[in-house]
C-alpha positions in Angstrom: -20.1 77.7 208.4 -19.4 75.8 211.6 -16.3 76.5 213.5 -15.9 72.9 214.4 -12.3 71.7 214.1 -13.4 68.6 212.1 -15.1 70.7 209.5 -12.1 73.0 209.2 -9.8 70.0 208.6 -12.2 68.7 206.0 -12.2 72.0 204.2 -8.4 72.1 204.2 -8.3 68.6 202.6 -10.9 69.6 199.9 -8.8 72.6 199.0 -5.7 70.4 198.6 -7.7 68.0 196.4 -9.0 70.9 194.2 -5.4 72.1 193.7 -4.2 68.6 192.8 -7.1 68.2 190.3 -6.3 71.6 188.7 -2.7 70.6 188.4 -3.6 67.3 186.7 -5.9 69.1 184.3 -3.1 71.5 183.3 -0.8 68.5 182.7 -3.4 66.7 180.6 -4.0 69.9 178.5 -0.3 70.1 177.9 -0.1 66.5 176.7 -3.1 67.0 174.4 -1.7 70.2 172.9 1.7 68.7 172.2 0.1 65.5 170.8 0.2 61.9 171.8 3.6 61.5 170.2 5.3 63.4 172.9 5.9 60.3 175.0 7.9 58.9 172.1 10.3 61.9 171.7 13.8 61.6 173.0 15.0 64.3 175.3 18.7 63.6 175.1 21.2 61.4 173.1 22.1 58.6 175.5 25.7 57.4 175.8 26.4 54.6 173.3 29.0 51.9 173.6 30.8 50.3 170.6 32.6 47.0 170.9 35.8 47.2 168.8 39.2 45.6 168.5 42.3 47.8 169.3 45.6 47.3 167.5 48.4 47.1 170.0 51.8 46.1 168.5 50.1 44.1 165.8 47.9 42.2 168.4 44.1 43.1 168.3 42.5 43.2 171.7 38.8 43.6 172.4 37.9 47.0 173.9 34.9 49.4 174.2 34.4 53.0 173.1 31.8 55.0 174.9 30.5 58.1 173.1 28.7 60.6 175.3 27.5 63.3 173.0 25.8 65.4 175.7 28.9 65.7 177.9 31.2 65.8 175.0 33.5 62.9 176.0 35.0 59.8 174.5 35.7 57.1 177.0 37.9 54.0 176.3 37.3 51.0 178.6 38.3 47.4 178.5 35.0 45.9 179.5 31.5 47.2 178.8 30.4 47.5 182.4 33.9 48.1 183.9 35.5 51.3 185.0 36.6 54.0 182.6 40.3 53.6 181.6 40.8 56.8 179.7 38.6 59.8 178.9 39.1 62.4 176.2 37.0 65.6 175.9 35.9 66.7 172.4 38.6 69.3 172.1 41.3 66.5 172.5 39.8 64.5 169.6 41.6 66.0 166.6 40.6 63.8 163.7 39.0 60.6 162.5 40.7 58.9 159.6 38.7 56.2 157.7 40.6 53.5 155.9 39.6 52.9 152.3 41.3 49.5 152.1 39.5 48.1 155.2 35.9 49.5 155.4 35.6 48.7 159.1 39.0 50.2 160.3 39.3 53.7 161.8 42.2 55.8 163.1 41.5 58.3 165.9 44.0 61.1 166.3 44.1 62.3 170.0 45.9 65.2 171.6 48.0 64.3 174.7 50.0 66.4 177.1 52.3 69.1 175.8 50.5 69.2 172.5 51.6 65.8 171.3 49.4 63.6 169.2 48.6 59.9 169.6 47.1 57.7 166.9 44.9 54.8 167.9 43.6 52.2 165.4 40.3 50.4 165.9 38.5 47.7 163.9 34.7 47.8 164.1 32.2 44.9 163.6 31.3 46.3 160.2 31.4 49.4 158.1 27.9 50.5 159.2 29.1 50.5 162.9 32.1 52.6 161.9 29.9 55.1 160.1 27.6 55.4 163.1 30.5 56.0 165.4 31.9 58.7 163.1 28.5 60.5 162.8 28.1 60.5 166.6 31.6 62.0 167.1 30.9 64.6 164.4 27.6 65.5 166.2 29.5 65.8 169.5 32.2 68.0 167.8 29.5 70.2 166.3 27.6 70.5 169.6 30.6 71.5 171.7 32.3 73.7 169.1 33.3 77.3 169.9 32.1 78.5 166.5 29.1 80.7 166.5 28.0 79.8 163.0 28.0 76.3 161.6 30.2 75.4 158.6 28.4 72.1 157.8 24.8 71.0 157.6 23.0 67.7 157.6 20.3 67.5 154.9 17.6 64.9 154.4 16.1 64.5 150.9 13.3 62.2 150.1 11.1 61.5 147.0 7.9 59.5 146.9 5.3 58.9 144.2 2.3 58.4 146.4 0.1 56.9 143.7 -2.9 59.1 144.4 -3.3 57.2 147.8 -3.3 58.6 151.3 -0.2 57.7 153.2 -0.2 55.3 156.2 -0.3 56.5 159.7 3.4 55.9 160.4 6.0 57.0 157.8 8.8 57.7 160.3 10.9 54.9 158.8 11.3 57.1 155.7 12.9 59.9 157.8 15.0 57.5 159.9 16.4 56.0 156.6 15.3 52.5 157.5 15.0 50.0 154.8 17.3 48.7 152.0 20.3 50.2 150.4 22.9 52.4 152.1 21.2 53.0 155.4 22.4 54.4 158.7 23.3 52.4 161.7 20.8 52.3 164.5 23.2 54.3 166.7 22.7 57.3 164.3 18.9 57.4 164.8 19.4 60.0 167.5 21.1 62.4 165.1 18.7 65.0 163.7 19.0 66.6 160.3 19.2 70.4 160.0 17.0 70.6 156.9 14.4 68.2 155.5 13.4 68.4 151.8 10.5 66.2 150.8 9.4 65.8 147.2 6.2 64.0 146.3 4.4 63.1 143.0 0.7 62.1 142.5 0.1 63.6 146.0 -3.7 63.5 146.8 -3.5 65.6 149.9 -3.7 69.4 150.2 -0.7 71.4 151.4 -2.0 71.9 155.0 -2.7 68.2 155.5 0.7 67.1 154.2 2.7 69.6 156.2 0.9 68.5 159.4 1.7 64.9 158.7 5.4 65.7 158.1 5.7 67.8 161.3 4.0 65.2 163.4 6.3 62.5 162.0 9.4 64.6 162.8 8.0 65.4 166.2 7.9 61.7 167.0 11.6 61.0 166.2 13.4 64.2 167.0 13.7 66.6 169.9 14.1 69.8 167.7 11.3 72.1 166.6 11.0 72.4 162.8 9.7 75.3 160.8 8.2 75.3 157.4 10.5 77.3 155.1 8.6 77.0 151.9 6.2 74.8 149.9 5.5 74.7 146.2 2.9 72.7 144.3 2.2 72.1 140.6 -1.0 70.0 140.3 0.0 66.9 142.4 3.8 67.5 142.3 5.0 69.1 145.5 8.1 70.1 147.4 8.3 70.9 151.1 11.3 72.3 152.9 11.5 72.2 156.7 14.4 73.5 158.8 15.3 73.6 162.5 13.9 76.6 164.3 17.4 77.6 165.3 18.3 78.1 161.6 15.4 80.2 160.7 17.3 83.5 161.0 20.1 82.1 158.8 17.9 81.4 155.8 17.0 84.1 153.4 16.2 84.8 149.7 13.6 82.0 149.5 12.4 81.5 146.0 10.0 79.0 144.4 8.9 78.2 140.8 7.5 75.5 138.6 7.6 74.2 135.0 5.0 72.2 133.1 6.2 69.5 130.8 2.9 67.6 130.2 1.1 67.5 126.9 2.2 70.4 124.7 4.0 71.7 127.8 0.7 73.1 129.1 -0.5 70.4 131.5 1.0 70.1 134.9 0.6 66.4 135.4 4.2 66.2 134.5 6.9 68.8 135.2 8.9 70.1 138.1 8.7 72.3 141.2 11.7 74.0 142.6 12.7 75.9 145.8 15.9 77.8 146.6 17.3 79.8 149.5 20.6 81.1 150.9 21.9 79.7 154.2 24.3 82.4 155.5 26.7 82.6 152.6 25.8 79.4 150.7 23.1 79.0 148.1 20.9 75.9 147.9 18.6 74.7 145.1 16.2 71.8 145.2 14.2 70.4 142.2 11.4 67.8 142.4 10.4 66.5 139.0 8.0 64.0 137.5 9.1 63.2 134.0 7.3 61.4 131.1 6.5 57.8 131.8 7.0 54.8 129.5 10.1 52.8 128.7 10.0 53.9 125.0 9.8 57.6 125.8 13.4 58.2 126.7 13.8 61.1 124.2 10.8 62.8 125.6 12.3 62.6 129.2 15.5 64.1 127.8 13.5 67.0 126.5 11.7 67.4 129.8 15.1 67.6 131.5 16.3 70.4 129.2 13.1 72.3 129.5 13.3 72.3 133.3 16.9 73.2 133.2 16.2 76.3 131.0 12.9 77.5 132.2 12.9 76.9 136.0 13.9 80.3 137.2 15.3 80.5 140.7 18.2 82.0 142.5 20.2 85.2 142.0 18.8 87.3 139.2 22.3 88.5 138.4 23.1 85.0 137.3 20.6 84.9 134.5 23.3 84.0 131.9 23.9 80.7 133.8 21.5 77.8 134.0 20.4 76.1 137.2 23.5 73.9 137.5 25.7 77.0 138.0 23.4 79.2 140.1 23.7 77.3 143.3 26.6 76.2 145.5 24.6 72.9 146.1 21.9 71.7 143.7 19.8 68.6 144.5 17.5 67.0 141.9 15.1 64.4 143.1 11.8 62.9 141.9 10.1 60.2 139.8 12.4 60.5 136.8 10.7 57.5 135.2 13.8 56.0 133.6 13.4 52.3 133.2 15.4 49.1 132.8 15.8 48.8 129.1 15.3 45.1 128.5 12.8 43.1 126.5 9.4 42.4 128.1 10.2 38.7 127.8 12.9 39.2 130.4 10.4 40.2 133.2 10.7 37.0 135.2 14.5 37.0 134.8 14.6 40.5 136.2 12.5 39.5 139.2 14.9 36.6 139.9 17.9 38.9 139.7 16.2 41.2 142.2 15.5 38.3 144.6 19.2 37.4 144.4 20.2 41.1 144.9 22.1 41.1 141.7 21.3 44.8 141.2 24.5 45.7 139.4 23.7 43.4 136.5 20.4 45.2 136.0 21.8 48.7 136.5 23.9 48.2 133.4 20.7 48.5 131.5 19.2 51.4 133.5 18.3 54.1 131.0 19.4 57.0 133.3 22.8 55.4 133.7 23.1 54.8 130.0 22.1 58.4 129.2 24.5 59.8 131.8 27.3 57.6 130.4 26.7 59.2 127.0 26.6 62.7 128.6 23.0 63.1 127.3 21.4 64.3 130.6 22.5 65.4 134.1 26.0 66.4 132.9 28.4 66.6 135.8 25.7 65.5 138.3 26.5 62.8 140.8 24.5 59.9 142.2 25.4 57.6 145.1 25.9 53.9 144.2 22.5 52.1 144.2 22.3 49.1 146.5 18.6 48.8 146.9 16.0 47.0 144.7 13.9 48.8 142.1 11.3 51.0 143.6 8.6 50.6 140.9 6.2 48.8 140.2 5.0 47.0 143.3 1.7 45.4 144.1 0.0 47.8 146.6 -0.1 46.5 150.1 3.0 44.4 149.8 6.7 44.7 148.9 7.0 41.0 148.1 5.7 41.1 144.5 6.2 43.3 141.5 3.2 44.0 139.3 4.8 44.5 135.9 1.8 44.0 133.6 -1.2 46.4 133.2 -4.2 45.7 130.9 -5.2 48.8 128.9 -7.6 49.5 126.1 -4.7 49.4 123.6 -3.5 46.1 124.9 -1.2 44.7 127.6 1.4 47.2 128.9 4.6 46.2 130.6 6.2 48.1 133.4 9.4 46.2 134.2 10.8 46.7 137.7 12.9 49.9 137.5 14.6 52.5 139.6 12.3 55.3 138.7 12.8 57.3 141.9 16.2 58.9 142.2 18.3 61.6 143.9 21.2 63.4 142.2 23.3 66.4 143.1 25.8 68.8 141.8 28.0 71.2 143.8 30.7 73.8 143.0 34.2 72.3 142.7 36.1 71.7 146.0 32.9 72.0 148.1 32.4 69.4 150.8 29.6 67.0 150.0 29.2 63.6 151.5 26.3 61.2 150.8 25.7 59.3 154.1 22.7 57.2 153.0 20.8 56.3 149.9 18.0 53.7 149.9 14.3 52.9 150.0 11.8 51.9 152.7 10.2 48.5 153.1 7.2 49.2 155.3 5.3 52.0 153.4 3.1 50.1 150.9 0.1 52.3 150.1 1.6 53.2 146.7 3.1 51.2 143.8 6.3 53.1 144.5 8.5 52.9 147.5 9.8 56.1 149.1 13.5 56.9 148.5 15.7 58.7 151.0 19.2 60.2 150.7 21.1 62.2 153.4 24.0 64.5 152.9 26.6 66.3 154.9 27.4 69.5 153.1 29.8 72.4 153.8 28.6 76.0 154.1 30.2 79.4 154.6 29.1 82.2 156.9 29.7 85.9 157.1 33.4 86.3 157.1 35.2 88.2 159.9 38.9 88.7 159.3 41.3 87.9 162.1 44.0 90.2 160.6 44.4 93.7 162.0 43.2 96.1 159.3 45.9 98.7 160.4 48.8 96.3 159.8 48.4 96.2 156.0 46.9 98.7 153.6 47.6 96.4 150.6 44.5 95.9 148.3 44.3 92.3 147.3 43.4 91.1 143.8 42.8 87.9 141.8 45.0 87.5 138.7 44.3 85.0 135.9 47.3 84.0 133.7 47.8 82.0 130.5 44.1 81.4 130.0 42.7 79.6 127.0 39.3 78.2 126.0 38.6 75.2 123.8 35.1 75.4 122.3 33.4 72.7 120.4 32.4 75.0 117.5 33.6 76.2 114.2 31.9 79.6 114.4 34.8 82.0 114.0 34.2 85.2 116.0 35.8 87.2 118.7 35.1 86.3 122.3 35.1 87.9 125.7 34.7 86.7 129.3 32.3 87.8 132.0 33.3 87.1 135.6 30.6 86.8 138.3 31.2 86.1 142.0 29.9 86.9 145.4 33.4 88.1 146.3 33.2 90.8 143.5 31.3 94.0 143.9 30.1 93.9 140.3 30.4 91.8 137.2 33.7 92.2 135.4 34.1 92.0 131.6 37.3 91.2 129.8 38.6 92.5 126.5 38.2 90.5 123.3 40.4 87.5 122.7 43.6 88.1 120.8 44.1 84.8 119.0 41.9 82.0 117.6 43.1 78.7 116.3 40.9 76.0 115.0 41.9 72.4 115.9 40.1 69.1 115.1 36.7 70.6 114.7 37.1 72.9 117.8 38.1 76.5 118.3 41.0 77.4 120.5 40.6 80.9 122.0 43.7 82.4 123.5 43.1 85.2 126.0 45.7 87.8 126.5 46.0 89.9 129.6 42.8 89.5 131.6 41.6 92.2 134.1 42.7 91.9 137.7 39.7 91.1 139.9 39.4 93.1 143.1 37.6 91.2 145.9 35.4 93.0 148.4 37.6 91.5 151.3 41.3 91.2 150.8 42.0 88.2 153.0 43.5 84.9 151.9 41.2 82.8 154.2 38.2 84.5 152.7 39.3 84.0 149.1 40.0 80.3 149.5 36.3 79.7 150.1 35.2 81.6 147.0 34.3 80.6 143.4 34.4 82.5 140.1 31.6 81.9 137.6 32.7 82.6 134.0 30.7 83.1 130.9 32.4 83.1 127.5 30.4 85.2 125.0 30.5 86.2 121.4 31.4 89.8 120.7 29.0 89.9 117.8 25.8 88.6 119.3 26.6 88.6 123.1 25.6 85.0 123.0 27.0 82.6 125.5 29.2 79.8 124.2 29.9 78.2 127.5 29.7 78.7 131.3 31.9 77.3 134.0 32.9 77.5 137.7 36.4 78.0 139.1 37.3 77.3 142.7 39.8 79.6 144.3 40.7 77.1 147.0 44.0 75.4 147.0 45.9 73.1 149.4 48.9 75.3 149.9 48.4 79.1 149.5 52.2 79.5 149.4 52.6 77.7 146.1 51.3 80.1 143.6 50.2 80.5 140.9 48.1 77.3 140.7 46.6 75.8 137.6 42.9 75.1 137.0 40.8 73.5 134.4 37.0 73.6 134.3 34.4 72.2 131.9 32.2 74.6 129.9 28.5 73.9 129.4 25.5 75.7 127.9 21.9 74.7 128.4 23.1 71.4 130.0 25.4 70.3 127.2 29.2 70.2 127.2 30.6 73.0 125.0 34.4 72.9 125.8 36.8 73.6 128.6 38.6 76.6 130.1 42.0 76.4 131.7 44.8 78.6 133.0 46.5 79.8 136.2 45.4 81.9 139.1 47.4 84.0 141.5 45.8 85.3 144.7 47.3 88.5 146.0 46.2 88.8 149.6 47.7 88.8 153.1 47.9 85.2 154.6 47.0 84.3 158.1 46.2 81.2 160.1 43.2 79.4 158.6 40.3 78.2 160.6 39.7 74.5 161.0 36.6 73.3 159.2 34.3 71.0 161.2 33.7 68.8 158.2 37.5 68.2 158.0 37.2 66.3 161.3 36.5 63.1 159.4 39.0 62.2 156.7 39.5 59.3 154.4 42.9 57.7 154.4 44.7 57.7 151.1 45.8 54.1 150.8 48.8 53.3 148.6 46.7 51.6 145.9 44.3 54.5 145.9 47.1 57.0 145.6 48.6 55.2 142.7 45.3 55.0 141.0 44.9 58.8 141.3 48.4 59.4 140.0 47.7 57.2 136.9 44.5 59.2 136.3 46.2 62.5 136.6 49.0 61.5 134.3 46.5 60.3 131.6 44.6 63.6 132.0 47.8 65.6 131.6 48.7 63.6 128.5 45.3 64.2 127.0 45.4 67.9 127.6 48.9 68.1 126.0 47.8 66.1 122.9 44.3 67.6 122.6 45.3 70.2 120.0 48.4 68.8 118.3 48.1 68.7 114.5 48.7 65.2 113.2 47.9 62.9 110.3 45.6 60.0 110.7 43.9 58.3 107.7 40.2 58.3 107.8 40.0 54.6 107.7 42.0 54.5 111.0 39.5 56.8 112.6 36.6 54.8 111.3 38.1 51.6 112.7 38.7 53.2 116.1 35.1 54.6 116.2 33.8 51.1 115.5 35.5 49.7 118.6 33.3 49.4 121.6 34.3 51.8 124.4 35.6 50.2 127.6 32.9 49.3 130.0 30.3 48.5 127.3 28.0 45.8 128.8 27.6 42.4 127.2 24.7 42.3 124.7 25.3 45.9 123.5 26.9 46.7 120.2 28.4 50.0 119.1 27.0 50.6 115.6 28.9 52.6 113.0 27.1 55.6 111.7 27.6 55.7 108.0 27.0 58.8 105.9 24.3 58.4 103.2 25.6 58.6 99.6 25.5 62.2 98.4 24.9 63.7 101.8 27.2 66.4 103.0 29.6 65.2 105.7 31.2 67.4 108.3 34.5 68.7 106.9 34.1 67.2 103.4 32.4 67.9 100.2 30.8 71.3 99.8 30.0 71.9 103.4 31.7 75.2 104.4 34.2 75.2 107.3 32.1 77.9 109.1 28.5 76.8 109.6 25.8 79.2 108.6 24.4 81.6 111.2 21.7 80.3 113.5 19.1 81.7 115.8 21.0 83.0 118.9 18.6 81.0 121.1 19.4 77.8 119.3 21.5 75.3 121.2 22.7 73.6 118.1 25.6 76.0 117.3 28.0 73.6 118.9 29.4 70.5 117.3 29.2 67.2 119.0 30.9 67.3 122.3 33.8 64.9 122.4 33.1 64.1 126.0 29.8 62.6 124.9 31.4 59.8 123.0 32.6 57.7 125.8 31.1 56.5 129.1 32.1 58.2 132.3 33.6 55.0 133.5 36.5 55.8 131.2 36.8 59.4 132.5 37.4 61.0 135.9 34.4 62.4 137.6 36.2 65.8 137.7 38.1 65.5 134.5 37.8 68.6 132.5 39.0 67.3 129.1 37.7 64.0 127.7 40.0 61.0 127.1 41.7 60.6 123.8 40.0 57.3 122.9 36.6 59.0 123.2 37.4 62.1 121.2 37.8 60.7 117.7 35.3 62.2 115.3 34.1 60.1 112.5 35.3 62.6 109.8 37.8 65.4 110.3 39.5 68.0 108.2 42.8 66.4 107.3 45.6 69.1 106.9 47.5 66.6 104.6 45.0 66.9 101.8 43.5 70.3 102.6 39.8 71.2 102.2 38.1 69.2 99.5 35.7 71.4 97.7 35.4 69.6 94.4 34.2 66.2 93.5 37.2 65.3 91.3 39.1 63.4 94.0 37.4 60.8 96.1 37.7 61.2 99.9 40.7 59.4 101.4 38.4 57.0 103.3 37.2 55.3 100.1 39.1 52.7 98.2 41.1 54.1 95.3 42.3 52.3 92.2 45.8 50.9 92.6 48.4 52.6 90.5 51.6 50.8 89.5 54.8 52.4 90.9 56.8 54.6 88.6 60.2 53.3 87.5 62.0 56.4 88.7 63.5 56.0 92.2 61.4 57.6 94.9 62.7 60.4 97.0 62.7 60.4 100.8 59.2 61.2 102.0 59.0 64.7 103.6 57.6 64.5 107.1 54.6 66.7 107.6 52.8 67.8 110.6 50.4 65.2 112.0 47.0 65.7 113.3 45.5 63.5 116.0 48.6 61.5 117.2 48.1 60.3 120.7 51.7 59.5 121.4 53.3 62.9 121.4 52.8 66.1 123.4 55.1 68.3 121.3 53.7 71.1 119.1 56.1 70.2 116.3 57.0 66.5 115.8 60.7 65.8 115.5 62.2 65.1 112.1 62.4 61.3 111.6 65.0 59.3 109.7 64.0 57.5 106.6 64.0 54.1 108.3 61.8 55.4 111.1 59.3 56.9 108.7 59.2 53.6 106.8 58.5 51.7 110.0 55.7 54.1 111.0 54.1 54.0 107.6 54.3 50.2 107.5 52.8 50.0 111.0 49.9 52.2 110.0 49.3 50.6 106.6 47.2 47.6 107.7 44.8 49.7 109.5 44.8 52.8 107.4 43.8 51.8 103.9 41.6 49.0 102.6 43.9 47.2 100.3 44.0 43.5 99.4 46.4 41.5 101.5 49.7 40.9 99.7 50.6 37.2 99.9 54.3 36.4 99.6 55.1 34.3 96.5 56.0 30.6 97.0 59.6 29.6 96.1 59.8 28.2 92.6 61.6 25.0 91.8 65.1 25.3 90.2 65.3 25.4 86.4 66.6 22.4 84.6 70.1 22.6 83.2 70.4 23.3 79.5 72.2 20.9 77.2 75.4 21.8 75.4 73.7 21.6 71.9 71.0 24.0 73.0 73.4 26.6 74.4 75.4 26.6 71.1 72.2 27.0 69.0 71.2 30.0 71.2 74.6 31.6 70.7 74.5 31.1 66.9 
């Protein structure tokens, strides 16, 4: 080559150009590998400013709150673009308190100098802005926490019947919870969820295609990297679980399974898929189900539910005696449950008009799932967030403006009234933190006749415990002591019972001795347990024990058959006040079978408890709310005291009370009286024995009707463990006044008897006997009444107790005419 200086200069420039081109090629390759969506990803959460009104001596002044999640600071400033007035780091923000009375009011508790606290009250534009502010501060608190392991997670759950159609290119609105219903504020779009659970039905894609679409969609709206935890498919029913890459090492014991509930329970077009795992010390279960379709097939859907509950095997193998609802700390059930609005087909246009006017609550009264849950038929003790979005089925494809509720079939015209078929429910152990932050449906995904449904949750989790106490300071071995325990079982099968105790805080299962005493009461069996074994936890630390739960299983000594399972939380508000009482419902195969109650004493050294991150946001207990809870607790205590008191109530009174509609019964519904057929045996009467005949141990019919199933949950507390008195009245009971009736000589007291004239002899004072089913007393033995009091009670009960003709008071007769003097002398002679 020439040594000319011009040529050397040109070669130098060519070398630089080559280097630049190579650098550009590398950058283009990076963009192509990461996908075209990289440009849409957010790198950081930007500072967000909220315009609020601050309460200063009763005068509200406009101010601004600036939340900087990345730097961990809350800035208070008078004007949006003005200077910062005050700045508080995340450690100085102690708590957020939401007002229940005013949904847009928030109290912020701040730490000032010398460990003093300051309360500041703010009013936001609306409740959605307040919720977005709380979620951002919670995210900031979590990000800048000193804890090595999280104690709360954010979980997204979504269900979508895809209608055998490919999804659109953009489905990010589903994961951003955009649409109708309880949605998140736009300021919360930057908050990523830790776990995504996606359930689909009638899914035409293969597993690889669907996972790629999900990961690409999350890649567009989040900055985190997500990893596939597990996937399970049954025909076209599928569940996918994705989690942040940073949580991958915390997830273990992954398990999947499926159950077919199609024709003859052999076809997988209907059924359920499930997945479970353990996150540090907390177990999670997720079920995606597609139940039988058709408004008239409500009973078939109920059977689908029980089959899934019994035969979907997941979780810890040691908990085989317990069904799915007790095997997991948190259980989420989602899918196309296919429950419809139970109204005549002629009401189709009226339903559409109600939807256009957003009068959803008037239609939800007739929702089959709500009606079944109100009667405790399905999803016992599950919860669902209030529905504030329109029915998600059946839309005309390509639009969300019209419902297509008619379908021509070979058998004729079929109606599919607009209904909330797609649902998300959950059930958690008692006293576990669970908060549903959104529940709604999308508006822009229209390839299917169903709309996708989303629900997001904030849940509490536990991690590997490390005690702060010095092990050399105390050699005392802690234990858990149960006192004054008794079980009320809805059965008449007299046998001896024992209890099995299961828990992650116990090294092995513990079995109690047989029950000492049994006492039948109002068609139930009262089992009194004597001294129960002291349970020795693997870690003797009060802070550890307060996060634990005991699973109990009450079994028969004869057959080792379970008569009820329940869960007891060991957590309490004040560990210094012991023992503390507990009460938990008992269930078996998804049906209520009784309740178990008693007291617990925790023997363990106490230390300073760690603060939970999910306790950062609290709900203020307004005065009206506190009074409401007090009234509920008092009514619950009164019920528990009067549940097994022997009383007398004539059968006609019981029948009259059963015929009354329970409170909350919607207009248009009637409660029909179930009459016994002539000559048929009735429970507790005729020749029916007190103890029912032996049944197959696998049969679920050994229990009598659960009293809790007689009234809607609107009349009960969500966490009430014993049903209310008004809902517990059986139609026929064994009356101790008359004794068992085994012969047909005397008619039952509920029938009209021939009236007998009173005997001329004076009646003695009636002897007061023990009464069964009185709702006004809580004493075991009623006090002896005076004769006048007894007379008043009987006279008050008479109009309702016996069908007798109404006695009409005789009209006053006119005075007799005076007799003449001659007539009186003739009578004397």
